[in-house]
C-alpha positions as CSV (number, residue, x, y, z in Angstrom):
1,M,109.3,47.8,83.1
2,A,109.1,51.0,81.2
3,A,111.3,51.9,78.4
4,K,115.1,51.9,79.4
5,T,115.2,55.4,78.1
6,Q,112.5,58.3,77.7
7,L,111.2,57.7,74.2
8,R,109.0,60.1,72.4
9,R,105.6,58.9,71.2
10,G,106.8,58.7,67.7
11,A,109.1,55.9,68.4
12,W,106.2,53.5,69.0
13,V,105.1,54.4,65.6
14,L,108.1,53.2,64.3
15,L,107.9,50.2,66.3
16,A,104.7,49.1,65.2
17,L,105.6,49.9,61.4
18,R,108.8,47.7,62.2
19,A,106.4,45.2,63.3
20,A,104.3,45.3,59.7
21,E,107.9,43.7,58.4
22,G,107.9,45.5,55.2
23,H,104.2,45.8,54.9
24,T,102.2,49.1,55.1
25,L,99.3,49.9,57.9
26,T,96.5,51.7,57.2
27,P,95.5,54.5,59.7
28,V,92.8,52.5,61.3
29,Q,95.5,49.6,61.8
30,L,98.0,51.8,63.2
31,Q,95.6,53.5,65.8
32,K,94.4,50.4,66.6
33,V,97.4,48.6,67.0
34,L,99.1,51.6,69.4
35,F,95.4,51.7,71.4
36,L,95.9,47.8,72.2
37,L,99.6,48.3,73.0
38,G,98.6,51.2,75.5
39,K,95.7,49.0,77.0
40,R,97.5,45.6,77.3
41,R,101.4,46.9,77.7
42,P,100.9,49.9,79.8
43,K,104.1,49.6,81.8
44,D,106.1,48.7,78.9
45,V,105.0,52.0,76.9
46,G,105.4,54.3,80.0
47,H,104.8,58.3,79.5
48,P,104.7,60.1,77.3
49,F,102.0,57.7,75.2
50,Y,99.1,58.3,73.2
51,H,95.3,59.6,74.8
52,F,93.1,57.6,72.9
53,R,89.1,58.8,73.1
54,A,86.1,57.4,71.8
55,Y,85.7,58.6,68.4
56,D,84.0,57.8,65.2
57,Y,85.4,54.3,64.4
58,G,86.6,53.5,68.1
59,P,89.9,54.8,69.9
60,F,91.7,57.6,68.1
61,D,94.7,59.9,68.9
62,V,95.1,62.8,66.2
63,A,99.0,62.7,67.8
64,V,99.5,59.3,66.0
65,Y,99.3,61.3,62.7
66,S,101.2,64.1,63.7
67,D,103.9,61.7,64.9
68,A,103.8,60.0,61.7
69,D,104.0,63.1,59.5
70,Q,106.8,64.4,61.9
71,L,108.4,61.0,61.1
72,A,107.7,61.4,57.5
73,E,109.6,64.9,57.4
74,E,112.5,63.2,59.2
75,G,113.1,60.8,56.6
76,L,111.9,57.7,58.6
77,V,108.3,57.0,57.4
78,I,106.6,57.1,54.1
79,V,103.1,58.3,54.1
80,D,101.3,57.3,50.9
81,R,98.5,59.2,49.9
82,S,98.2,58.3,46.4
83,R,94.8,56.9,46.9
84,G,93.5,60.2,48.9
85,N,93.9,61.4,52.3
86,N,91.7,59.3,53.8
87,S,93.3,56.3,52.4
88,R,97.1,56.9,53.5
89,R,99.3,53.8,54.1
90,F,102.3,53.8,56.3
91,N,105.5,52.4,55.7
92,L,109.3,52.7,57.0
93,T,112.2,54.3,54.7
94,A,115.3,52.5,55.1
95,A,116.5,54.8,57.7
96,G,113.1,54.4,59.9
97,E,114.0,50.5,59.6
98,Q,117.3,51.3,61.1
99,E,115.9,53.3,63.7
100,A,113.2,51.3,64.8
101,N,115.6,48.3,65.1
102,R,117.8,50.5,67.4
103,L,114.9,51.5,69.3
104,A,113.6,48.0,69.5
105,A,116.8,47.0,71.7
106,D,115.7,50.1,74.0
107,V,112.2,49.2,75.2
108,P,111.0,46.2,77.1
109,E,110.9,42.8,75.1
110,G,107.1,42.6,76.0
111,A,106.5,45.4,74.2
112,V,108.6,44.2,70.8
113,E,106.9,40.8,71.2
114,Y,103.4,42.3,71.6
115,L,103.4,44.3,68.6
116,A,105.1,41.4,66.4
117,E,101.8,39.4,67.8
118,V,99.1,42.4,67.4
119,V,100.3,43.8,64.2
120,P,100.1,40.8,61.8
121,W,96.4,40.2,63.4
122,A,95.2,43.5,62.5
123,Q,96.6,43.4,59.4
124,S,94.6,40.2,58.7
125,L,91.4,41.6,59.2
126,R,89.3,44.1,57.1
127,F,88.4,47.4,58.5
128,D,84.8,46.5,59.7
129,E,86.3,43.4,61.4
130,L,88.9,45.0,63.0
131,V,86.8,48.0,64.5
132,R,84.2,45.4,65.4
133,A,86.8,43.4,67.4
134,I,87.8,46.7,69.0
135,Y,84.2,47.4,70.2
136,E,84.1,43.8,71.7
137,A,87.0,44.1,73.6
138,Y,86.5,47.5,74.7
139,P,82.7,48.5,74.4
140,E,83.5,52.2,76.1
141,T,85.4,53.0,72.7
142,R,82.1,52.7,70.9
143,A,80.6,55.8,72.7
144,N,81.0,58.5,69.8
145,S,80.8,55.9,66.9
146,V,79.7,56.0,63.2
147,F,80.3,52.7,62.6
148,R,77.2,50.9,61.9
149,G,78.8,47.5,60.9
């Protein structure tokens, strides 16, 4: 069952960050959990959703970052660039947490439950372990890889 109402793509960024339970997500974690959500729960996410393509470190869609930046402009997401642009970290603001909780009631329960499993899993892995795990499950995402780990 697709989302009950038409969601903008950025709603999934909020829901992924909600599943981080107050912790931050790195760019690779955010990209990979949304990729896995789309692959494993396609009927739940519906359209519009991200269009990942094989890139330097596996599945990637620049729109994930565009949406996170837009959500930051709206005061819903914090994009911490204190360690440099390549070491960004994403987290919810208090308003973002409220919005994510509201959205969680509006999407299929399976998607919320899946994020509650896959986000902590992604957070538990080092960068190289996460990229390797994605390559093992989806070898086609290695096509344009610069990762040699």
